[in-house]
KETORPA-742175 format. One record per residue (C-alpha): residue in three letters; x, y, z. Coordinates in pm, whole numbers, plus 50000, padded with zeros to 5 digits. Example, Ala and Ser with C-alpha at 12.3 -4.5 7.8 and 13.67 -1.06 7.14 Angstrom:
// residues 2
Ala512304955050780Ser513674989450714
***
This chain:
// residues 587
Unk313309062689407Unk316369080189537Unk317729099589829Unk318209136589773Unk319589164589986Unk321399197489978Unk322529228990154Unk322149265090040Unk324349290990208Unk323039325390294Unk324849358590317Unk327759360190560Unk327429322990633Unk330309308890836Unk329239272290847Unk331399243790720Unk329209232890429Unk331639206690306Unk331609188490639Unk327799189190654Unk327549175990299Unk329879147190387Unk327529136790667Unk324489141690444Unk325959119290173Unk326709092290428Unk323169094090567Unk321509091790225Unk323689063590091Unk321209035890182Unk318489051989965Unk320349047589639Unk323139023389572Unk323079025489192Unk325139057389177Unk326029089389363Unk326069124289218Unk326909159589333Unk326639195689225Unk328149225889396Unk328639262889330Unk329379291589567Unk325889290589721Unk324289256489673Unk325429220389709Unk323109192289595Unk323439154689626Unk321559124289494Unk321939087889594Unk320209070889299Unk318089039489303Unk317909033788927Unk314669021088772Unk314179041088448Unk317099047788211Unk319189027288452Unk322539031288280Unk322089064388098Unk320439088388344Unk322549103688619Unk321789129888882Unk322039158988950Unk320339168988624Unk320809200588417Unk318259213788171Unk319189216487804Unk319959253987835Unk322079249288147Unk319899272588354Unk318599249088624Unk319979220188827Unk317669194088979Unk317809164289210Unk314709142689238Unk313239112789417Unk310489092289255Unk309209087088902Unk307259106588644Unk305269077588504Unk303719097488217Unk307039111588099Unk306749097687747Unk303509116887688Unk305009148387839Unk308039145887615Unk305709151087316Unk304689184787463Unk308219198887473Unk309409222387198Unk311979208886954Unk314669231187104Unk314459210487420Unk313859175887275Unk316769175687027Unk319419174887302Unk317149156887549Unk318969133387782Unk317309100487883Unk315099096088186Unk311729105888325Unk313029132588564Unk314949148888278Unk311639153788100Unk310149168488419Unk313089192688445Unk312719204188085Unk308969208888136Unk309639230188443Unk312339250388267Unk309919257287980Unk306639262888169Unk307539269988532Unk305399257988821Unk302489250488587Unk304469220988451Unk304259203788791Unk300469201288749Unk300989176888462Unk303299152688640Unk301839118688725Unk303609096288971Unk305229099889311Unk307939126489326Unk309859150489547Unk312239174089365Unk314619202689439Unk315549227989167Unk318379252989197Unk318489284788987Unk321949299789026Unk320989331688840Unk318159340989077Unk319779324089378Unk316579304989454Unk315919268989551Unk312499253989477Unk311139223089652Unk308059204889525Unk306219173389630Unk303499151889472Unk299849156889574Unk299549124789778Unk302889128889953Unk304139094589847Unk307749106589846Unk309069124790156Unk310969157590169Unk312089177190477Unk313919209690544Unk315749229590813Unk316229267190800Unk318379291391000Unk319979325490932Unk323189309490805Unk321919281690576Unk318969261890444Unk319169223790427Unk316849196790291Unk316809158790262Unk314609128690187Unk314709116790547Unk314689134690881Unk317449112791023Unk319729120890729Unk319089157890773Unk319559156391151Unk322869137891112Unk324179164790877Unk323399194391102Unk325809208591361Unk325049194891709Unk322709212591949Unk320259226591693Unk317349202291735Unk314709197692005Unk311839173192043Unk308499186791923Unk306389176892225Unk303079184292052Unk303999163091749Unk305099134391975Unk301799135592162Unk299899136391831Unk301789105191724Unk300729087092042Unk297119098392020Unk296509098491645Unk299189075691505Unk300639103191288Unk302419136591303Unk300509168291202Unk300939179790842Unk304099199190781Unk305679189691112Unk308129163291232Unk309229151091573Unk311799179091575Unk310649214991628Unk313219228091384Unk312699203491095Unk309609206190876Unk308039185090604Unk307169199790266Unk303369194990263Unk302009171789995Unk301189190589675Unk303129221489781Unk305809242189608Unk308199260989839Unk310879285789736Unk313909297089933Unk316229325989850Unk319779330289975Unk318959362490160Unk315739352990335Unk314779333490647Unk311959308690604Unk310789294190271Unk307789310590114Unk304859289889998Unk304859296789625Unk301989274589509Unk299729245189583Unk299089220289306Unk295449217089208Unk293739192189441Unk292689158489305Unk289079169389345Unk289659196289081Unk291079173188814Unk287609164988678Unk284719188188599Unk282139160488543Unk281509125388677Unk283239096988496Unk281389069188320Unk282139033088411Unk283889029488076Unk286129058988163Unk286939042988498Unk287909010788316Unk290189030288081Unk291789050788360Unk292359019388568Unk294119002688275Unk296219034188228Unk297129034888598Unk298228998588584Unk300419005188279Unk301999035088450Unk302829015188764Unk304818990788550Unk307039017188385Unk310579004288443Unk313528992088243Unk313118956788378Unk310138935488493Unk308888943088842Unk308188919689133Unk304558916889245Unk303348912489601Unk300438888089576Unk298078879489862Unk295548860689651Unk292988888389691Unk291258909189427Unk293528939589461Unk296868922189413Unk295338898989150Unk294428929688941Unk298008942288970Unk299458908288883Unk297158903888582Unk298258937688447Unk301928928788497Unk301478895788310Unk299778914288024Unk302788937288005Unk306428927688044Unk305678899888291Unk306558896988659Unk310108891988782Unk308648872989079Unk305258867289240Unk305748869289615Unk303378857389888Unk304178863190255Unk302468838290485Unk302328828490852Unk305138804290934Unk303318793391250Unk300008784991083Unk300428779690707Unk297528754990696Unk295028781090817Unk296558810690631Unk293718820890399Unk295928843390186Unk298388815290117Unk295568791590025Unk294038817089788Unk297368825689628Unk298148788989569Unk294738782589413Unk294928812589179Unk298548808489071Unk297768780288819Unk294928800888668Unk297368829388614Unk300178806588502Unk302688818588761Unk304978802389016Unk304788816189368Unk307748827089573Unk306488818589921Unk308048837890210Unk307398825090564Unk307008851490834Unk306818850291211Unk306748879191457Unk310298887991565Unk311628890891918Unk311198924292092Unk314798933292014Unk314268921491656Unk311328945391622Unk313458973791760Unk316198965491510Unk313758966691216Unk312288999791334Unk315659016191391Unk317459002791085Unk314749008490825Unk312539037290944Unk313079074490979Unk310609078091267Unk308399056391487Unk305799033991322Unk302139037991417Unk301279001891323Unk303248968991348Unk302358961290985Unk305808974690896Unk307248941891027Unk305368921790764Unk306128946990491Unk309808943890577Unk309698906690497Unk308028913690159Unk310448941390065Unk313518921190161Unk312308891989948Unk311358913989651Unk314818929289625Unk316218895089535Unk314238896889211Unk313748933389107Unk314428969589195Unk310638975489207Unk307788957489381Unk304188965589288Unk301228957389512Unk297528962989562Unk297678986989856Unk295219015889831Unk292548997189636Unk290188995689933Unk290429033189991Unk289879040489621Unk287149015189542Unk285399015089880Unk286348979889985Unk286278983690362Unk283238973790567Unk283379007390747Unk282309024990426Unk279229003190390Unk278449008690760Unk278769046290717Unk276519044890414Unk273849025490604Unk273699046390919Unk271479076390984Unk273079110090907Unk275149121691203Unk277769148591274Unk281259137191180Unk282569138191538Unk279799113891641Unk280479086891385Unk284229090691431Unk283959085691806Unk281669055491775Unk283369039091477Unk284709003591504Unk287619015091285Unk290319023691537Unk291969051191334Unk288659069491294Unk287839062991657Unk291089077691785Unk290489109291581Unk287089112891744Unk288619107392087Unk291619130292033Unk290639157292282Unk289869131192549Unk293269115192487Unk294979148592545Unk292989154592863Unk293759120093004Unk297409116592899Unk299139149792825Unk301319166493086Unk299509196793237Unk301879222193082Unk301289206892738Unk297549199792728Unk296319235392664Unk299109241892415Unk298289210792214Unk294569217892211Unk295179253592093Unk297719245691821Unk296109213691696Unk292349216891752Unk291219196891447Unk292589161191445Unk291329156491087Unk293199187390964Unk290509198890728Unk290299210690463Unk291629183290238Unk290389172089895Unk286739161689918Unk286329177190265Unk283269193790112Unk281609159290107Unk281419157890487Unk277639162990486Unk276609154990130Unk278509121990087Unk279939109190420Unk281269077590251Unk283369098390012Unk284469119690307Unk285599088090489Unk287449075090182Unk289199108590138Unk290049110190508Unk291749076490480Unk293529085090155Unk294669120790223Unk295269119790597Unk295579085290752Unk297409069490457Unk300199095190466Unk302189086690777Unk302569048890800Unk301579037990450Unk303449063690240Unk306249074890471Unk307069041690635Unk306689021790312Unk309059045590132Unk311659043590407Unk311509006190462Unk311568999290089Unk314629020990039Unk316399004790332Unk315748971090164Unk316798985089823Unk313428981889652Unk310979007989529Unk307359001989629Unk304519011889394Unk300769007589359Unk298619016589056Unk295749025889288Unk297429058289395Unk297199071889041Unk295749107289047Unk293569103088740Unk292139070588876Unk291369086889211Unk289689116489044Unk287569094088819Unk286349070289090Unk285729097589348Unk283699117089092Unk280989090089098Unk277959089689329Unk278119065089616Unk275639041589446Unk278169035989166Unk281309036389382Unk280079010189628Unk277348994189415Unk274708971689563Unk276278937289522Unk279758924789607Unk282688945289725Unk284508969289490Unk282308964989182Unk284348989488971Unk287528969289027Unk285708936088990Unk284728946888636Unk288348942988528Unk288028904988573Unk284928900188360Unk285478875388079Unk288588861488252Unk289208828888441Unk289158849388765Unk285678863688712Unk284138843488997Unk287228839389213Unk286668866189475Unk283648855789679Unk285148851390027Unk285408879790284Unk288518901190276Unk291438889790493Unk294108915390575Unk297838908990549Unk298178910090930Unk294998891491027Unk296958859691103Unk299078875991371Unk297768885691716Unk299768915891822Unk298148914992165Unk299328878892212Unk302828887692091Unk303028915992345Unk301708893492624Unk304168865792542Unk307048890692555Unk305598913092824Unk308658917293047Unk310898928892762Unk308128947692583Unk306908967792883Unk310478974392998Unk311258989992660Unk308569015692742Unk308919021393116Unk312729019693133Unk313269039892816Unk313609077392763Unk309869084192719Unk309389094693082Unk312169119893048Unk310439138492768Unk307809152393007Unk305019149492750Unk302889125692959Unk301139129893291Unk302669114193600Unk301479078293618Unk300559076293250Unk302929046893208Unk301639028393513Unk299398998093462Unk300388993793100Unk298638960293088Unk295318978893084Unk296188997992767Unk294948985492429Unk297598969392210Unk297628997591953Unk298479023892214Unk301089000392359Unk302698996392017Unk302899034091966Unk304449038592312Unk306939011092228Unk307769024891884Unk308219060792009Unk310409047892295Unk312619029492046Unk312939060891833Unk313799082692133Unk316439058092250Unk317999057791902Unk317939095891883
***
């Protein structure tokens, strides 16, 4: 992972590019402390703050292709780069410089946009072609690595984080996107392609954008093939086993052993087992409740399984911070407001992991891939119903808030904003997305895809990336592998969910091992030991004051009285009000 950014001047531009680049470099510095690199010509200036994981000493950015035609800065990893290197012609491999992104650059220089289809791993890249005067931005299909841009008649600018981009721009150019802010409060995320600033946009996941020096507005050049198109036939269980093993190997690609976040559950145990079969684990880290270690199920499980795996645990105690401590974590490590307080626990894991490795691998995403959540079984068991009905009645709060989106707007949005929001953002699910076609034929698959391609994006991908970089550690999971997703999602629901225990396809990986019968207890989430509602109640004066005395009222996005009687709001809405207030105060 790295921090990338740049500025491309347009005709008759009078802006001070050097001054903007100075501010951009300063903003990106926390995302890569291994090295800094720059490129500049008369039109474009590119910068990379590198967090080195592969070819740590040898690879440096910005990168040039072997024929000196393109320059690239990139964030992320191409985890199948060794296989791709075999597909390059000899004219490009003879002088090939080390590193995974160098291979990606040579592939692009040789095959164009089609080469991006073959990349596996999280990435966000920018390529500058000085001959054509065009900048190309591309982002992986899941959107694991962020990339944002600003465009005006004088210049085009991009960066890995909104705050870095905002800090680099001349003052007075940015305004709050009221609709996006309301969507954050109601849905816990910002609509695809938008940010909390009207003038800054996100490169959509799986998109390729191109910007010329004489045009206003980037043109959408291509969309990478959706995950649903990566397979033409259902996978066999043996294929799923093989693809899972491949995904685990890919997640461990690094010059040095990685740290593993281990909760004692099936998902993180699968990741840890794969790491031990490979280069080993730099550390095995368990975060537990400092206030109730005796009743912490995850700690008990981790301690019981550690001897079977032959590892020593690094145990990290965690307790909820003060209100000001929570604000400090949000403002120092995140680009935007957090939809869920889980970022506080993740921060403890990431800070501990950096003491042992530049990479931490975990089991996040396994439930969405292998159908581990109870809501999938409930959806499978219920009578067929229109999507809006089961969303509105779901016990899963994120589904429920999508179903109740229009009611939220009606009850909370300022009058001048309500009609505008409803008109510009009528579909809270933002269909289509991969597997949207399964809405009627396979509602369970539709629910899994909704979680993976919509709800996962904002807090899980964006916030995890930002917090990890702030703590100087790259966060990975093998369960976000495209080929694994395509294989599992190709199966009928009877094979995905099975008829016995949870996640049968993942459980198969433990057959004939000492852990074969280890996972019989109900799933316990990382944050199940912490009552957020109690934390808010115990700190109510400071917590509520952060909302009511902050700048949120001044935005005008909420109805008069919307912030009265906060004690009657559910804790999730309160957290989003608190987090947005902290972000607004910082901004």
